[in-house]
N, C-alpha and C positions, 0 to 999 in steps of 0.2 A: 504493500500500500504506500502511496506517495503522501507521506505525512507533511512534507514541506509545503504542499499546496493547500493545506487546511488552515484557513484564516483564523478560526477560533483558537486552534492550538498555538499558532504563531503569536496571536495577541496575548494569550494567557502566559506564554513563555516569556514574552517581552516584559510583562508586568511582574514577573516573578511568582505568579500564581500556579505553582507546579501541581498542586492538588487538582486544579481544574484541568490541566493538561492530561493528567492521568485519567480523570473522569471521562473526558471527551474521547480519549483514545480507547478506553475500555468499552464505552458505549458503541463506538464505531466497529469494534471487533465482536460485539454481541456477548461480551462477558459480564457476569454478575459480580457484585462486590465480593461475595463469598468466594467465588472461583479465583479471582485475582488475589484476595487476601490469603487463601490457602497456599497459592503459589509463592507468596512473599513471606509466609509465616505469620500472618496476622489474622485476627478474627474479623468477621464482617463489620461489627461496630467500629473497630479500630481503623479499618479501611475507609469507612464512611467519614470518620473524623479527619483522616488524612486528606481525603478529597475536598472536604469543606474547610480546610485550614485557611485558605485564602493567601494573601501576600504575607510572608513571614519566614521564620526559620524552619528548615526541614532537616530530617535525618538523611544525610547524603548517601549512606549505605542503602537505605530503604529506597531512595529515589533510583539508584543504580539498578536495584533488583527489579523494581516495577518497570523501568524502561526496558530492561532486558526481556522480561516476560511479555511485554506489549509489543516489542519490536520497534520502538520509536527511537529516533536519534537521541543520544545522550544530551546534546546541547539544548533540546527542548525542555529538559528538566534541570538546566543549570550545570550540567557536567560537561567536561571537555570531551570532544570526539577526536581522539588522537589519530584515528585512521585517516582523518582529513589533513593531518599535519605531516608535512614532509620530514620533519625531524623526529618522528615518533620513535624510531629505532635508537637514536642517540639519547633521547630523553629517558627511555626505559632503561638503557644501560646505565645512565647517570643515576637513575632511581635505585637500582638494585646492587650496583657494584660499589664497594667501599673505596673511598678516595683518601687523599692525604688528610691526616687528622687536623682538626681546627686548632687555632692558637690556644695556648695554655689558659688564657683568660677569655672564655667564649663571649662573644657579643652578638647582638642581633640587630643589624642595621637594615632598614627597609627604605632605601633612598627614593627620591623623587626624580622622575625622568620626563622627557618630552613625550608627547603622545605618539604611539605607534599604531598604524592603521590595521596591522594584522593581529592585534591582541585578541585572545579568546577569553571571554569573561568566565568560561567554565573551568579554566585552569585551577582557580582557587578551590573549587569543589572537588576536583579530581585529586589534588594534593592533600586535601583534608581526608578523603576516603583512604588514601595510603597511610596517613598518620594513624587513623583509626585501626587499620589492619595491623600496623606495627604494635600498637598498644595491646591488641588482642593476642598477638604472638608472644608478648612478654609473659603471659600467664604460664607458658610451658617452655619457654626458650631462655637460655642463659643471657644475661644482660650484656656480657662481653661479646657475645655473638651478634647482638642487635646494635650495640653502641656505634660501631663504625657506619653501619647502614643508616641509622637514624641521623647521624651527623652529616652524612652525604646527602640525605633527604633534605636536611635543613639548608645545606649549601645550595641545593637545587631551588628551594623556595626563595632564598635570597636572590638568586640569579633571575628567576622568573619575576620577582618583585620589581626588579629594575626596569621591566618592560611595562609596568602599570601605567595606563594612559591618563588617569585622572584621580582625583581624591577618593572617589568611591571605591575604585579598584585597589588603591593603595591601602585603604582601611580594611578591605576584605583580605588582602594578602598579609596585613599585620596580624589579623586574627589567626590565619593559617600558621604564620610563623610562631605565634604565641603557643599554639598547641604543640608544635614540633619541638620548641625549646623546653616546654614542660616535660615532654617525653624524655628528652635528653637529661633533664634534671632527675627524673625518676630512675633512669638507668644508672646514672652516676651514684645516686643514693643507694641503689641495690648493690653496687660495687664497693660500697663503703667509702666513696670519694666525696666526703661531705663538702669540701671547699668548692669543687666543681658543681655539685648539686645546688648549693646556695646561689652560685653565679647564674646557672641556667634558669632557676626559678625566678631570680630577679629579672632576667631578660624576658621571661615569659610574661611577667606582670607588666613590664614597660610596654611590650608589644600589644598586650591586651588593652592597655589604656589608649594607645595610639589607634586601635581599631574602633574605639568609641563604644564597645559593647560592654555594658555594665555587668552582665551576667558572667561573661568570660573573665573579666577583671576580678570579680569576686571568686570565681572558681580557682584562678591561679593563686590568689591571695590565700584561699583556704588550703590549697596544695602545699604552699610554703608553711602554713601553720601546722599542717599534719607532719611535715618533715621536722620542724623545730620541736614539736612535742616528742617525736620519736628520738630525737637527738638529746632529749633531756631538758630542753628549754621550755618548760611548761608555761611560765609567765609570758614569754614572747609568743608562744602558740595561742594563748588566750587573747592577747592583744590583737593578733592577726585575725582571729575568728571574729572578733568584734568589728574590725575594719571591714571584713568581707560582708558582714551583714549590713553595715552602713552603705557600702557600695551598691548593693542591690536595692535597698530601701524597702518600701512597703510591698513591692511586687516580688516577694520571695517565694519561688516555686517550692512545692512540698519536698522534692528530692534534695534541693539545696538546703532547706531548713533541717531535714533529717541528717544529712551528711555533716553539716557544720555542728549540729548538736552532738554527733558521735565523736568528732574531734575534740569538742569542748569537754565531753565526759572523760575521755582518755587523758586530757591535759590535767583535769582536776584529780584524777586517780594518780597520775604521775606525781602531782604535788602533795598527795596524801590527804586530800579533802574529800572524805566519804560522803558527807551530806550534799555538797555541791555536785559530786559525781552522780548521786541518785537523782537529783533534780534534772541534770542534763540527760540522763538515760530515759527518764520519763518523757521529757520533751522529744527525744529522738524517736521513741516508740510511738508517740502521738502523731508526729509529722509523717512517720513511715506509713501509718494507716491511711494517709491522704495521697500517697504516691500512686498514680495510675498503674495498673498491672498489665493491661493489654497492650498499651502503646510501647514502642521501643524507647529506651532512655533518651531524654531530650539532650540535644547538643548543649554544652560540650561534654556531657557524661557519656562514656562508652558502655559502662556497666550500670545497671539499675541498682537502686537501693531497696532492699527487701528484708524479710524477717531474718535471713541468714546474717545480714550485716548487723542488725540489732543484737542478735544473739552473740555474734563474734565480739562486738563492742563490749557487751556485759562481761564476757569471759576475760577479755583483755584487762578491763578495769579491775576485776576481781584479782587477777594476777598482780597488777601494779599495787593494789592496796594491801596485798597479803591477806585477802579474805577468801580462804578455800571454799567456804560455803557458796560464794558467788559463782565460783568456777565449777563446783562439783554437785551442787544441790539438784539441778535439773539435768538428768541424763538426756532428755529430749532436746533441751536447749543446746547442749554440747554437740549432739548428733546433727542438729540443724546447722550449727555453725561450721562444722567440719565437712559439709557437703559442697563447699565452694569448689568450682572448677579451676580456680587460680592456684596453681601448685605452690607458688612461693608464699602466697598469703595463707594457704592452708598449713604450710610448714611453720610459719610464724605463730599461727593460732595454736597449733599442736604444742609448741613450746610454752604457750601461756597455760594450756591445760596441764602440761607437765609441771609447771610451777605450782599450780593449785594442788596437784598430788603431793609435791614435795613439801608444801606448807602444811599439809595434813598428815605428814609422816609416812606416806606411801612411797618409799624411796625406789623400790624396784619398778613399780608402775611408772613413776616419774621419769626415771632414766631410760626405760624402754621406749616411752613416747618421745623423749628428747633425742634418742639415737635415731629413731625413724625420721624425725624432722631434719636432723643434721645430715643424714644420708641424702635426703631430697635436696637440701641446700647445696651440698657438695656436687650432686649430679647437675644441678642447674647453675652452679658456680655463683651462688648468691652470697656476697659478702655480708649482706644484712642478716641473713639467716645464721651464718656462722658466728657473727658478732653477738647475736641474741643467744646462741647456744653457749658461747663463752660466759656471758652474763649469768645464764642459768647455772652453769657449773660453779661459778664463784659464790653462788648463794648457798652451796652445800659444803660443810666442813666436817671432816671426820678423820681421826688418826688411823682408823681401820676401815676404809671404805670397802663395800662388798664388790664382788667380781664385776657386776654390771656397771658399776661406777668406773672401775679401772678400764674396762673395755671402752666406755665412753671417752675416757681420757685419751686412750690410744687413738681413737677415731678423730678426736679434736686435735690432738697433737700432729696428726698426719695431714690435717687440712691445709691445703695451699691453693689459694685462688690466684 
């Protein structure tokens, strides 16, 4: 079908109403919302909401899936059609192959240039989809394996940004660069390179501000807050959480409210304030109940916030506070928390459960769980998991440790990332 000749689709695409583009294409093909929703992994009500969204922010991965199933050109839903670009082979190679490492102090410059007539406004969306894919790969892939590719991806974003023809496109590219810098920060954090992680997160926040997107700026500020809390700087983490809330203002989405409350709870637990931790956990649970379950997570979130995240937060807080009853009281809560598909996060949570067992005197169970988590951390070459395992081991002192502790010591001693 010749979609380019469809005036309704062209008008909707020009306006940025990609839901209407999908709706018109679906009707032209005689498909129902349920049929298209099943093909894209959505329910019929969720597909209806997507089509009725109007002009606004869309999940780019979902747009790519819908365009593929409908057979419409990607540029009609704001995505780059690389097959029309003569440099597609070069761009894909730049995209996937590691290049020379960036400078020791990473920066994120998104310069202004003169207008270029061949600029494709869908490039920002395509680059964002790639960043999302890398973030998903992080769940099961070693950070050292991803770091070079992620930095090469950021260099590509910087190069594409130099071609931006106007302020609107530059702001769009700033948002894309912010997400990529945040990914670089996350990977540096997982490799226990705290200095680079802070610098990357700072770059992500600056680029988000340049984009003019308040939600993205708050997300990146919250990401830095999460990092600072995990680094032991609870007061700084709480200050950043408060700043993130102010940046969004009254239009605070449920997923943002729940996520920020979870960071706040862990910060209070790290500081040893049980009462404030409980308040933040209650807030987290309440906001989580308002997070839509059928829709994909809204940008800039890649993973949704659900009951597993709330359960995991409570377990972590219990471990930080030295309250084994928080960690071990509810078997169902622990089971729920440990069902995460993110292997690195599951290893960290397993160490929190191990800490709860250790605090309750169950040494064998504690070190069996910790050994399993450490093995996963070593397999994924996660410095963050290994450092957490070292902290767990320091919490136990005995002149005559049992064999399982000595075996754990051997495993920890042999760890080299």
